[in-house]
VOKEFI-504853 format. One line per field, with one value per residue (C-alpha): residue in one letter; x, z, y. Coordinates in steps of 0.02 Angstrom, whole numbers, plus 50000, padded with zeros to 5 digits. Layout:
<pts>
balo (A, ...)
x (X, ...)
z (Z, ...)
y (Y, ...)
</pts>
This chain:
<pts>
balo (M, S, D, C, A, C, G, C, D, G, D, C, G, C, G, S, R, Q, I, S, L, D, I, G, D, R, L, V, F, R, H, S, A, I, L, E, R, L, K, G, E, L, S, S, T, R, V, E, G, E, A, P, L, A, R, W, T, T, R, E, P, S, D, S, V, V, A, L, L, D, A, Q, A, A, A, L, H, V, L, A, W, N, I, N, R, L, W, A, D, G, G, L, H, T, S, E, D, P, S, A, V, G, A, I, A, R, L, L, G, Y, A, P, R, P, A, L, A, A, A, T, V, V, S, F, D, L, D, D, I, A, A, A, P, D, G, V, D, L, P, R, G, I, K, I, A, S, V, P, L, K, D, E, L, P, Q, T, F, E, T, D, A, P, L, H, A, R, K, A, W, N, R, L, K, V, T, R, K, P, A, N, P, E, I, S, T, A, T, L, S, L, T, L, E, G, A, V, A, G, V, R, A, G, D, L, I, L, V, Y, A, G, G, K, P, C, Q, W, L, A, A, R, V, V, S, V, D, R, P, A, A, A, S, P, S, S, P, A, T, T, L, L, S, L, A, S, Q, A, L, V, G, C, H, P, D, F, A, A, S, S, F, R, N, Q, V, I, L, L, G, D, R, A, S, A, F, G, S, T, A, P, D, L, S, L, F, T, T, E, Y, L, I, D, I, K, Q, M, A, E, G, G, E, R, P, G, D, W, V, G, L, A, M, K, P, G, G, T, A, A, G, G, E, V, L, L, E, A, V, H, D, A, A, M, A, G, K, A, A, L, F, A, T, M, D, G, K, L, P, T, Q, M, G, K, I, T, A, V, Q, E, G, A, H, R, G, F, G, L, S, A, K, V, S, R, I, T, V, A, G, V, D, I, S, E, T, E, S, G, F, A, K, K, V, R, E, T, T, I, L, I, E, T, A, R, A, S, L, H, V, P, E, D, D, A, G, I, P, A, E, K, T, P, D, R, I, V, V, A, G, R, Q, T, L, E, T, G, R, Q, L, I, L, V, G, R, E, C, S, S, G, E, P, C, G, E, V, L, T, L, A, S, V, E, D, G, S, T, E, T, T, L, V, F, T, T, P, L, S, N, A, Y, K, A, E, G, L, E, I, H, G, N, C, V, R, V, N, Q, G, E, T, P, V, S, G, A, E, T, L, G, K, G, E, A, G, M, P, L, P, R, F, R, L, K, S, G, P, V, A, H, V, P, A, K, S, A, K, G, Y, A, P, A, L, E, V, R, V, G, A, R, A, Y, D, R, V, D, N, L, Y, G, L, P, A, E, T, R, A, Y, R, F, A, A, E, T, P, L, G, P, L, L, E, F, A, G, P, L, P, S, G, Q, P, V, T, A, A, Y, R, K, G, G, G, A, K, G, N, V, G, A, A, R, L, T, T, I, M, T, P, V, P, G, L, R, G, A, T, N, P, F, A, A, V, G, G, T, E, P, E, G, P, D, D, V, R, N, A, L, P, A, S, T, R, T, L, D, R, T, V, A, L, E, D, F, Q, A, F, A, Q, S, Y, R, G, V, G, K, A, F, A, S, E, L, R, Q, G, M, R, H, V, L, C, L, T, I, A, D, T, T, F, Q, N, P, V, P, G, S, D, L, L, T, G, L, R, K, A, I, L, G, A, S, P, P, G, R, T, I, R, I, E, G, F, E, S, L, T, A, T, V, G, I, A, F, A, H, D, P, A, L, E, R, A, K, V, Q, A, D, V, R, A, A, L, L, R, A, F, S, P, E, M, R, P, F, G, R, A, L, H, I, A, E, V, M, T, A, T, Q, N, L, P, G, V, L, A, A, R, V, T, A, F, S, L, S, G, G, P, P, A, D, A, G, R, L, L, C, P, L, P, R, F, D, E, S, Q, P, G, G, P, L, V, F, R, R, A, G, L, I, S, L, S, D, A, S, L, A, L, T, E, M, L, P)
x (50000, 50080, 50067, 49959, 49775, 49732, 49843, 49974, 50161, 50147, 50219, 50059, 50033, 49853, 49864, 49772, 49925, 49877, 49989, 49907, 49990, 49880, 49914, 49754, 49666, 49480, 49428, 49547, 49512, 49326, 49226, 49150, 49318, 49406, 49264, 49266, 49454, 49440, 49302, 49408, 49550, 49445, 49471, 49648, 49726, 49854, 49933, 50083, 50031, 49850, 49691, 49593, 49451, 49428, 49270, 49195, 49085, 48952, 48964, 48801, 48807, 48723, 48868, 48975, 49139, 49075, 49009, 49181, 49260, 49131, 49181, 49365, 49332, 49239, 49385, 49511, 49404, 49399, 49585, 49623, 49512, 49604, 49773, 49723, 49664, 49826, 49927, 49828, 49839, 50025, 50044, 50023, 49944, 49826, 49758, 49589, 49601, 49637, 49723, 49838, 49880, 49916, 50029, 50128, 50142, 50207, 50341, 50401, 50400, 50234, 50094, 49923, 49836, 49693, 49534, 49582, 49478, 49427, 49491, 49450, 49461, 49309, 49269, 49183, 49073, 49046, 48891, 48913, 48781, 48841, 48812, 48915, 49097, 49230, 49331, 49298, 49425, 49369, 49441, 49512, 49385, 49232, 49111, 49027, 48904, 48868, 48698, 48660, 48594, 48468, 48516, 48661, 48697, 48770, 48959, 49042, 49203, 49312, 49431, 49616, 49678, 49615, 49571, 49554, 49414, 49359, 49206, 49315, 49393, 49230, 49264, 49417, 49388, 49516, 49565, 49510, 49524, 49369, 49351, 49314, 49229, 49303, 49182, 49189, 49078, 49077, 48986, 48817, 48748, 48775, 48732, 48685, 48685, 48515, 48342, 48364, 48202, 48171, 48260, 48159, 48183, 48228, 48322, 48497, 48633, 48813, 48943, 49117, 49243, 49402, 49551, 49657, 49571, 49430, 49273, 49102, 49000, 48831, 48709, 48523, 48435, 48352, 48279, 48277, 48281, 48285, 48338, 48299, 48440, 48540, 48525, 48445, 48613, 48647, 48622, 48484, 48540, 48469, 48522, 48522, 48538, 48617, 48621, 48684, 48846, 48961, 49103, 49088, 49204, 49165, 49190, 49349, 49244, 49179, 49352, 49405, 49439, 49308, 49177, 49239, 49096, 48969, 48815, 48717, 48535, 48478, 48293, 48241, 48233, 48239, 48269, 48321, 48191, 48140, 48154, 47965, 47953, 47822, 47872, 47894, 47832, 47659, 47662, 47629, 47765, 47676, 47669, 47852, 47894, 47781, 47866, 48035, 48086, 48122, 48153, 48043, 48096, 48213, 48228, 48104, 48195, 48207, 48198, 48183, 48314, 48433, 48366, 48498, 48508, 48569, 48696, 48863, 48901, 49080, 49171, 49189, 49005, 48872, 48689, 48548, 48362, 48259, 48087, 48004, 48040, 48138, 48143, 48283, 48399, 48508, 48682, 48811, 48713, 48767, 48689, 48715, 48702, 48673, 48609, 48488, 48586, 48747, 48845, 48913, 48995, 48895, 48960, 48940, 48937, 48903, 48761, 48836, 48684, 48495, 48365, 48179, 48074, 47966, 48031, 47959, 48025, 48015, 47828, 47833, 47801, 47830, 47905, 48080, 48235, 48394, 48543, 48726, 48825, 49012, 49109, 48994, 49031, 48886, 48970, 48886, 49023, 49002, 49064, 48948, 48771, 48708, 48629, 48574, 48417, 48297, 48421, 48488, 48423, 48473, 48467, 48476, 48534, 48393, 48485, 48649, 48685, 48836, 48891, 48885, 49071, 49108, 49274, 49400, 49402, 49589, 49662, 49708, 49852, 49954, 50070, 50227, 50175, 50097, 50115, 50021, 49853, 49810, 49653, 49562, 49591, 49727, 49716, 49820, 49815, 49948, 50078, 50033, 49846, 49756, 49645, 49522, 49502, 49345, 49304, 49306, 49454, 49509, 49507, 49377, 49259, 49250, 49231, 49395, 49473, 49618, 49686, 49833, 49946, 49996, 50183, 50182, 50079, 50133, 50032, 49986, 49889, 49724, 49764, 49857, 49965, 49946, 50101, 50077, 50200, 50171, 50112, 49927, 49879, 49739, 49714, 49546, 49426, 49420, 49230, 49155, 49320, 49292, 49435, 49385, 49494, 49422, 49480, 49542, 49567, 49440, 49446, 49307, 49288, 49218, 49293, 49186, 49080, 49153, 49324, 49488, 49470, 49556, 49641, 49717, 49860, 50047, 50138, 50325, 50346, 50266, 50406, 50304, 50132, 49990, 49820, 49668, 49555, 49375, 49304, 49361, 49410, 49531, 49526, 49687, 49708, 49834, 50007, 50186, 50250, 50302, 50124, 50043, 49933, 49939, 49811, 49716, 49773, 49851, 49915, 49963, 50031, 49981, 50002, 50144, 50113, 50201, 50267, 50204, 50334, 50314, 50424, 50480, 50628, 50790, 50713, 50774, 50645, 50641, 50588, 50423, 50350, 50214, 50166, 49988, 49922, 49757, 49713, 49741, 49631, 49607, 49561, 49662, 49812, 49938, 50110, 50239, 50428, 50452, 50373, 50259, 50257, 50153, 49981, 49986, 49828, 49850, 49729, 49699, 49607, 49563, 49444, 49337, 49296, 49367, 49316, 49253, 49087, 49178, 49208, 49063, 49039, 49071, 48955, 48892, 48976, 48858, 48786, 48888, 48864, 48975, 48889, 49005, 48935, 48959, 48982, 48851, 48890, 49016, 49041, 49168, 49198, 49289, 49240, 49314, 49437, 49557, 49432, 49470, 49422, 49555, 49660, 49593, 49695, 49696, 49750, 49894, 49949, 49955, 50041, 50166, 50287, 50306, 50326, 50457, 50551, 50553, 50566, 50509, 50649, 50627, 50758, 50677, 50518, 50424, 50479, 50407, 50245, 50230, 50273, 50139, 50012, 50032, 50015, 49857, 49724, 49804, 49690, 49798, 49976, 50088, 50273, 50365, 50528, 50530, 50662, 50646, 50791, 50947, 50855, 50773, 50603, 50513, 50326, 50200, 50023, 49898, 49712, 49631, 49529, 49375, 49480, 49464, 49598, 49668, 49625, 49773, 49866, 49780, 49868, 49872, 49988, 50097, 50112, 50152, 50285, 50372, 50363, 50429, 50569, 50620, 50630, 50715, 50898, 50950, 50937, 50791, 50668, 50491, 50330, 50162, 50015, 49835, 49767, 49656, 49492, 49443, 49273, 49255, 49093, 49055, 48904, 48875, 48741, 48721, 48606, 48549, 48495, 48308, 48281, 48331, 48244, 48322, 48309, 48398, 48539, 48561, 48569, 48700, 48801, 48797, 48848, 48989, 49060, 49051, 49143, 49275, 49309, 49288, 49423, 49461, 49506, 49589, 49774, 49844, 49902, 49834, 49743, 49570, 49554, 49398, 49457, 49450, 49271, 49219, 49303, 49226, 49053, 49055, 49117, 48963, 48824, 48674, 48768, 48767, 48848, 48902, 48979, 49042, 48936, 49021, 49197, 49267, 49346, 49258, 49372, 49513, 49589, 49488, 49512, 49677, 49689, 49546, 49608, 49586, 49756, 49782, 49920, 50060, 50134, 50252, 50329, 50275, 50329, 50196, 50249, 50399, 50551, 50443, 50450, 50403, 50228, 50183, 50040, 49954, 49927, 49756, 49637, 49510, 49352, 49169, 49022, 48840, 48798, 48935, 48888, 48746, 48677, 48561, 48488, 48584, 48476, 48505)
z (50000, 49945, 50031, 49891, 49933, 49763, 49795, 49660, 49688, 49734, 49571, 49473, 49521, 49568, 49702, 49829, 49925, 50111, 50251, 50398, 50561, 50569, 50447, 50353, 50431, 50440, 50382, 50236, 50179, 50205, 50057, 50007, 50016, 49909, 49781, 49766, 49739, 49606, 49517, 49521, 49432, 49280, 49185, 49247, 49213, 49071, 48961, 48854, 48881, 48833, 48939, 48857, 48985, 48979, 48876, 48998, 49093, 49170, 49355, 49373, 49489, 49355, 49236, 49223, 49246, 49402, 49468, 49442, 49537, 49675, 49694, 49696, 49831, 49936, 49924, 49968, 50116, 50187, 50159, 50241, 50391, 50425, 50400, 50523, 50649, 50636, 50651, 50803, 50889, 50864, 50971, 51159, 51159, 51013, 51038, 51116, 51105, 51279, 51203, 51097, 51241, 51351, 51219, 51199, 51389, 51407, 51276, 51395, 51545, 51619, 51651, 51654, 51818, 51805, 51907, 52090, 52222, 52378, 52544, 52728, 52891, 52951, 53130, 53157, 53307, 53370, 53459, 53644, 53707, 53824, 53698, 53562, 53537, 53617, 53457, 53270, 53129, 52986, 52817, 52687, 52560, 52671, 52570, 52646, 52550, 52579, 52618, 52463, 52470, 52347, 52165, 52219, 52201, 52338, 52331, 52378, 52480, 52526, 52671, 52628, 52757, 52876, 53051, 53219, 53310, 53492, 53588, 53715, 53575, 53508, 53617, 53728, 53889, 53945, 54128, 54225, 54406, 54502, 54512, 54698, 54744, 54875, 55022, 55127, 55198, 55023, 54953, 54893, 54810, 54801, 54670, 54739, 54647, 54601, 54640, 54828, 54925, 55102, 55086, 55088, 55108, 55286, 55325, 55393, 55308, 55345, 55207, 55229, 55215, 55271, 55335, 55492, 55609, 55505, 55489, 55413, 55336, 55417, 55306, 55287, 55128, 55042, 54892, 54812, 54623, 54520, 54344, 54193, 54130, 53986, 53890, 53916, 53975, 54094, 54280, 54380, 54504, 54645, 54662, 54835, 54866, 55034, 55164, 55344, 55311, 55458, 55488, 55637, 55719, 55714, 55802, 55747, 55667, 55544, 55502, 55386, 55203, 55155, 55199, 55058, 54949, 55077, 55132, 55292, 55296, 55469, 55443, 55623, 55748, 55932, 56102, 56273, 56398, 56502, 56366, 56376, 56565, 56636, 56682, 56872, 56878, 56848, 57012, 57188, 57319, 57420, 57272, 57233, 57414, 57403, 57246, 57322, 57198, 57337, 57523, 57648, 57658, 57514, 57353, 57217, 57082, 56903, 56834, 56888, 57007, 56919, 56745, 56641, 56499, 56614, 56753, 56721, 56551, 56507, 56381, 56271, 56272, 56376, 56385, 56331, 56360, 56212, 56239, 56138, 56047, 55887, 55765, 55667, 55816, 55786, 55832, 55707, 55651, 55668, 55786, 55784, 55944, 55928, 56043, 55991, 56075, 55989, 56152, 56122, 55963, 55862, 55883, 55781, 55871, 55843, 55921, 55994, 56083, 56092, 56217, 56226, 56383, 56493, 56601, 56715, 56790, 56784, 56782, 56627, 56592, 56421, 56323, 56275, 56181, 56279, 56165, 56203, 56105, 56078, 56022, 56100, 56262, 56377, 56537, 56661, 56637, 56550, 56387, 56395, 56333, 56489, 56571, 56405, 56398, 56339, 56220, 56132, 55969, 55927, 55743, 55703, 55540, 55433, 55271, 55181, 55002, 54890, 54798, 54609, 54569, 54384, 54319, 54289, 54119, 54106, 53933, 53837, 53812, 53961, 53922, 53962, 53858, 53697, 53607, 53727, 53808, 53958, 53937, 54061, 54067, 53995, 53806, 53689, 53536, 53407, 53343, 53182, 53213, 53168, 53299, 53279, 53408, 53404, 53534, 53573, 53576, 53753, 53746, 53614, 53632, 53442, 53371, 53313, 53279, 53202, 53150, 53248, 53220, 53369, 53399, 53558, 53709, 53891, 54001, 54180, 54312, 54278, 54133, 53968, 53897, 53709, 53628, 53454, 53312, 53316, 53449, 53451, 53342, 53457, 53644, 53689, 53831, 53924, 53936, 53777, 53700, 53593, 53549, 53412, 53419, 53279, 53133, 52958, 52798, 52658, 52475, 52353, 52227, 52213, 52170, 52037, 52107, 51978, 52058, 51962, 51773, 51656, 51519, 51415, 51415, 51399, 51237, 51239, 51063, 51097, 51144, 51222, 51265, 51298, 51373, 51384, 51537, 51493, 51608, 51706, 51757, 51880, 52046, 52093, 52282, 52404, 52394, 52444, 52287, 52225, 52166, 52315, 52216, 52125, 52037, 52148, 52040, 52067, 51913, 51913, 51781, 51838, 52027, 52026, 52062, 51950, 52005, 51932, 51862, 51786, 51635, 51548, 51462, 51490, 51590, 51546, 51459, 51603, 51727, 51809, 51793, 51700, 51657, 51676, 51555, 51620, 51473, 51298, 51141, 51172, 51354, 51509, 51453, 51536, 51453, 51508, 51500, 51406, 51347, 51470, 51507, 51377, 51431, 51598, 51628, 51650, 51781, 51853, 52014, 52024, 52099, 51991, 52038, 52064, 52035, 52133, 52169, 52303, 52411, 52528, 52689, 52868, 52947, 52776, 52765, 52873, 52764, 52783, 52626, 52678, 52822, 52964, 53123, 53273, 53170, 53221, 53120, 53045, 53021, 52951, 53073, 52936, 52756, 52617, 52516, 52371, 52240, 52077, 51895, 51768, 51702, 51544, 51409, 51500, 51664, 51576, 51491, 51661, 51756, 51625, 51633, 51821, 51815, 51678, 51776, 51941, 51875, 52046, 52132, 52245, 52260, 52239, 52324, 52160, 52153, 52324, 52279, 52113, 52196, 52329, 52202, 52100, 52252, 52275, 52378, 52373, 52298, 52329, 52391, 52437, 52482, 52588, 52682, 52865, 52996, 53167, 53262, 53166, 53070, 52898, 52887, 52725, 52758, 52642, 52663, 52584, 52564, 52517, 52360, 52443, 52484, 52670, 52801, 52792, 52940, 53062, 53057, 52897, 52762, 52655, 52776, 52823, 52644, 52573, 52706, 52666, 52479, 52486, 52606, 52486, 52343, 52436, 52484, 52650, 52805, 52742, 52880, 52812, 52896, 52817, 52882, 52847, 52838, 52930, 52837, 52836, 52773, 52702, 52725, 52563, 52519, 52338, 52271, 52083, 51947, 51815, 51635, 51641, 51492, 51599, 51748, 51911, 52001, 51859, 51850, 52040, 52043, 51906, 51997, 52159, 52075, 51980, 52132, 52243, 52109, 52079, 52266, 52322, 52419, 52260, 52165, 52302, 52339, 52515, 52598, 52466, 52519, 52450, 52362, 52333, 52154, 52126, 52186, 52082, 51925, 51943, 51969, 51831, 51701, 51723, 51592, 51644, 51771, 51725, 51881, 52053, 52215, 52370, 52524, 52650, 52656, 52813, 52880, 53018, 53169, 53072, 53052, 52966, 52783, 52747, 52591, 52508, 52548, 52677, 52730, 52738, 52846, 52777, 52875, 53009, 53180, 53315, 53493, 53612, 53725, 53727, 53749, 53749, 53634, 53450, 53402, 53225, 53142, 52990, 52824, 52792, 52647, 52617, 52527, 52513, 52572, 52526, 52698, 52692, 52521, 52520, 52355, 52351, 52221, 52180, 52209, 52129)
y (50000, 50165, 50333, 50399, 50395, 50323, 50174, 50215, 50232, 50415, 50487, 50503, 50683, 50653, 50785, 50680, 50622, 50598, 50540, 50449, 50404, 50248, 50109, 50073, 50222, 50184, 50356, 50368, 50191, 50181, 50118, 50285, 50377, 50247, 50246, 50436, 50437, 50302, 50397, 50554, 50465, 50412, 50574, 50610, 50440, 50456, 50325, 50383, 50563, 50540, 50527, 50387, 50396, 50584, 50567, 50443, 50563, 50455, 50414, 50322, 50170, 50066, 50091, 49935, 50029, 50118, 49953, 49876, 50022, 49999, 49817, 49865, 49996, 49868, 49746, 49881, 49935, 49758, 49739, 49907, 49867, 49704, 49787, 49923, 49793, 49695, 49855, 49914, 49744, 49746, 49902, 49908, 50081, 50052, 49876, 49847, 49658, 49586, 49435, 49544, 49660, 49509, 49432, 49594, 49612, 49435, 49472, 49609, 49493, 49550, 49427, 49514, 49484, 49358, 49364, 49346, 49259, 49352, 49286, 49303, 49204, 49107, 49058, 48891, 48849, 48672, 48610, 48644, 48522, 48385, 48245, 48331, 48278, 48386, 48396, 48382, 48364, 48477, 48426, 48545, 48607, 48634, 48741, 48894, 49002, 49185, 49257, 49364, 49540, 49610, 49578, 49466, 49282, 49173, 49157, 48995, 48991, 48843, 48816, 48814, 48690, 48555, 48612, 48526, 48617, 48599, 48658, 48747, 48849, 48921, 49074, 49079, 49177, 49305, 49287, 49440, 49491, 49545, 49734, 49739, 49903, 50018, 50029, 50188, 50323, 50398, 50246, 50307, 50150, 49964, 49834, 49663, 49499, 49432, 49498, 49511, 49497, 49557, 49723, 49883, 50068, 50114, 49953, 49960, 49859, 49813, 49804, 49732, 49874, 49785, 49881, 49859, 49846, 49775, 49881, 49867, 50006, 50034, 50128, 50160, 50102, 50249, 50157, 49986, 49963, 49804, 49859, 49754, 49644, 49716, 49551, 49380, 49313, 49457, 49417, 49500, 49633, 49740, 49922, 50003, 50190, 50230, 50367, 50392, 50299, 50260, 50139, 50020, 49895, 49710, 49545, 49455, 49319, 49450, 49516, 49375, 49417, 49288, 49419, 49532, 49593, 49528, 49626, 49590, 49645, 49700, 49683, 49638, 49781, 49734, 49814, 49752, 49690, 49839, 49968, 49989, 49984, 50107, 50282, 50290, 50469, 50399, 50300, 50363, 50365, 50232, 50117, 50142, 50099, 49949, 49882, 49920, 50052, 50180, 50185, 50274, 50454, 50428, 50524, 50481, 50375, 50432, 50255, 50075, 50012, 49892, 49932, 49844, 49719, 49579, 49579, 49501, 49578, 49622, 49728, 49573, 49530, 49446, 49402, 49516, 49491, 49549, 49623, 49483, 49322, 49359, 49217, 49300, 49287, 49135, 49082, 49142, 49294, 49474, 49600, 49788, 49890, 50078, 50216, 50350, 50487, 50433, 50443, 50268, 50210, 50086, 49910, 49751, 49584, 49403, 49304, 49147, 49072, 49097, 49037, 49073, 49088, 49199, 49340, 49470, 49629, 49818, 49803, 49693, 49510, 49433, 49292, 49341, 49285, 49280, 49303, 49290, 49418, 49421, 49574, 49706, 49799, 49750, 49801, 49921, 50049, 50215, 50138, 49987, 49961, 49868, 50022, 50099, 49993, 50127, 50213, 50058, 49987, 49810, 49763, 49578, 49499, 49432, 49389, 49402, 49452, 49473, 49625, 49614, 49622, 49639, 49580, 49717, 49800, 49826, 49846, 49689, 49654, 49712, 49856, 49757, 49604, 49670, 49503, 49389, 49359, 49249, 49142, 49033, 48846, 48737, 48753, 48644, 48757, 48715, 48836, 48925, 48926, 49086, 49168, 49311, 49448, 49556, 49688, 49873, 49990, 50026, 50217, 50261, 50112, 50095, 49918, 49843, 49675, 49583, 49414, 49344, 49194, 49089, 49076, 48972, 48920, 48931, 48815, 48856, 48762, 48850, 48966, 48972, 49111, 49133, 49207, 49280, 49308, 49497, 49620, 49658, 49806, 49864, 49885, 49804, 49822, 49658, 49669, 49596, 49539, 49383, 49267, 49145, 48990, 48880, 48988, 48949, 49047, 49028, 49083, 49116, 48977, 48803, 48636, 48548, 48408, 48289, 48308, 48305, 48329, 48206, 48308, 48168, 48044, 48064, 48024, 47993, 48064, 48233, 48356, 48498, 48431, 48551, 48517, 48629, 48638, 48610, 48744, 48895, 49020, 48942, 49033, 49121, 49119, 49197, 49119, 49155, 49240, 49411, 49445, 49362, 49241, 49075, 48964, 48843, 48700, 48528, 48435, 48251, 48135, 47964, 47967, 48095, 48278, 48404, 48573, 48735, 48857, 49029, 48993, 48833, 48915, 48823, 48680, 48504, 48395, 48273, 48408, 48366, 48540, 48630, 48807, 48869, 49000, 49066, 49180, 49114, 49113, 48927, 48950, 48894, 48791, 48677, 48667, 48537, 48549, 48386, 48224, 48135, 47947, 47859, 47806, 47897, 47999, 48187, 48255, 48427, 48465, 48648, 48772, 48887, 49065, 49237, 49417, 49566, 49479, 49379, 49534, 49497, 49593, 49538, 49408, 49351, 49181, 49080, 48940, 48780, 48675, 48529, 48438, 48389, 48307, 48419, 48578, 48706, 48862, 48980, 49166, 49287, 49430, 49526, 49560, 49457, 49562, 49540, 49487, 49579, 49563, 49515, 49658, 49738, 49824, 49992, 49909, 49821, 49982, 50069, 49928, 49870, 50020, 50006, 49817, 49830, 49960, 49863, 49683, 49622, 49718, 49869, 50007, 50178, 50236, 50219, 50037, 49998, 50085, 49993, 49827, 49850, 49911, 49751, 49636, 49535, 49623, 49797, 49928, 50082, 50110, 50256, 50246, 50375, 50379, 50435, 50462, 50383, 50454, 50401, 50266, 50279, 50194, 50157, 50174, 50093, 50157, 50038, 50009, 49845, 49815, 49888, 50042, 50014, 49986, 49808, 49697, 49698, 49533, 49476, 49376, 49531, 49622, 49473, 49411, 49583, 49611, 49446, 49476, 49653, 49606, 49469, 49594, 49738, 49762, 49683, 49792, 49895, 49943, 49932, 49982, 49936, 50037, 50078, 50254, 50376, 50402, 50586, 50642, 50817, 50913, 51003, 51108, 51163, 51280, 51268, 51333, 51210, 51223, 51262, 51149, 51001, 50924, 50985, 50817, 50726, 50853, 50852, 50661, 50663, 50797, 50700, 50537, 50621, 50710, 50555, 50459, 50594, 50616, 50436, 50342, 50247, 50406, 50510, 50486, 50472, 50632, 50751, 50908, 50944, 51112, 51214, 51238, 51049, 51041, 51192, 51127, 50955, 51032, 51163, 51039, 50930, 50937, 51040, 51149, 51333, 51406, 51346, 51404, 51315, 51353, 51236, 51169, 51088, 50929, 50834, 50832, 50915, 51088, 51226, 51266, 51353, 51462, 51369, 51195, 51058, 50993, 50806, 50729, 50622, 50476, 50540, 50514, 50639, 50659, 50597, 50740, 50858, 50748, 50591, 50440, 50454, 50398, 50348, 50443, 50371, 50458, 50532, 50504, 50642, 50590, 50632, 50529, 50539, 50611, 50743, 50814, 50941, 51007, 51158, 51272, 51430, 51582, 51752)
</pts>
């Protein structure tokens, strides 16, 4: 094909010479353009200086010559179209054929990324009924289906490894110490265990306060409340409000530490016999003489002679006659002695013996209880209660209760041991097992969690210390912390029910045998490699398994290896290094699946499709991530330059960023170099394929770290971190084209802005400018004018010179002269709730 548009050698002087940058340009070589050029040459074509066709003036389509030219133009058009297609497919920047782009990329050493399967960690629960087995061996390949949302289909996941699960490991319990309350005169309320009956407002109670010497708190009950339980599993409690608090001494038998958190209810009020004796001022002198309460001519007595509790009492205790029979008075119970005038200190004693009978005296006759009390001064001295018959109130124990003592909520893990947790019981967990922690952050109370790998187990008599391979990323509140022990990684994909597929048989005379898989796509799952993924494929020739390699070049023919090509015009192919044993069957066991549809949310993998006796349920506390669609031509064109530059080696910052960006499960990456004292630290800020923070301890973080350390120079300090999500509040008032419907234009503006300023599109550490928002808004169809009415960052600094600043990763001093604390990079984006659109008024 010549450069001349007519197709000649370019020296005809036709004057229609056109140069196109595209070979076989579709506009220049379209049928109508070629036909017009051919028609134009009829009169100008010369042979030996003459124009034999100059008199041929008709150009009607029915003319035979014009029809012949029409056919020639059609043939040239078809030829030019195919030449243009071949030329375009031969160039990386012009081809739109995925197969052609992939072939060119492979010539440059780059393998386009296939569809990747999403991955997460699943927690299994065993039946905890008594008849259920204590342990169950779960085989590899257990299928779990997701619960689909609207317009979704269930996604099937399979476990990656066998797992030994036990009932005791469903949820491991962190050992916690009781948070014993401090009891003092400042105590205003108490929470008792259970729905305590027999306590009412006005009762006096005793609460163990401890100390040296031991004391109890005496207080009056102001109100009694029985709040509803927070959950069906929460214990019932009784809340007492207190007043008139005072500390009292006690009998040594009540000083033992075993009384800690004990409450004694003093619901029975009593008084000594004689406390209600008649007033002698009501009797005549003669009568008093007659009943021997005064001598003749003597002074009139103020009270009954010998009015005392019972003679013989001492400072250590004694007998007391009560004014009536009190059923609550029993040996071993507590009794509190107090005077109304407060001249004597209140004392707490112990009833050691009780007898019932009748007694008379002081003008009274009644059935009484005679109690022997130890620990109370019942002497007839000024400091004793014996002569304080009328002033003394005796309160007798009617019931005992226990304080509701919650376990302490100290942060987990302990500050000095950030890589270990102590759990209750002796647990025989094996090294390398993955565990899931889910709880609330110690300071903020926000939900958080992570995946940890067990490094070792330290057994104790009643507890077990779990030591992990890395320190915990979060500090958890002990209350509500869940430790899932029966955990295993799962990947999206499904093994065909038919099992391994027979591809053919080996032939000794075939030098480079190839076999095609009948179905696909083959799921690519996480693996230890520079890219972080590998096909879920097992190939055997006869009974022998063959190893997968990335390239067969230079391998000896006897090497038992194969190469897997996921994307070829013929479909998925297996290529072997050399001839295979004749007659031996070639089989492939693989898992099908992959793609972004596998990125299901947390708590969605709950349907167990492989029945296992004793297995009750499953869940995924964290979302499945890493599922991506295969790279298209544009993706390959963007990724190929960086891959060619790095060649799986990392030296410059751009190399680290490109390496991380190409790793399985990474949706966005940013590399920066920091200084921590005298040390240089390379910080990689990453987001997963859903553009969220990666789960701490997940395979994405551990696998990326190992891969990047393997590709970087020795001695490089690398830190892989997530990011701080910052949401900008933006208000925009805009005027729309009156010829268009306002609601439609506003919906389009909102969708366009949320896309342009989404976490997917925004880079780490970049400030948000008002000019960006204005430009993005005014360039949208239907928008005539716009202005920004609100522009701020939630919880961040105010706008500075028309921009919202975004932090980069850095080390800051926790306090002047204190240790350095790492601060994550920020990512400013918009959300539907933070974007307000209003109508622009004149």
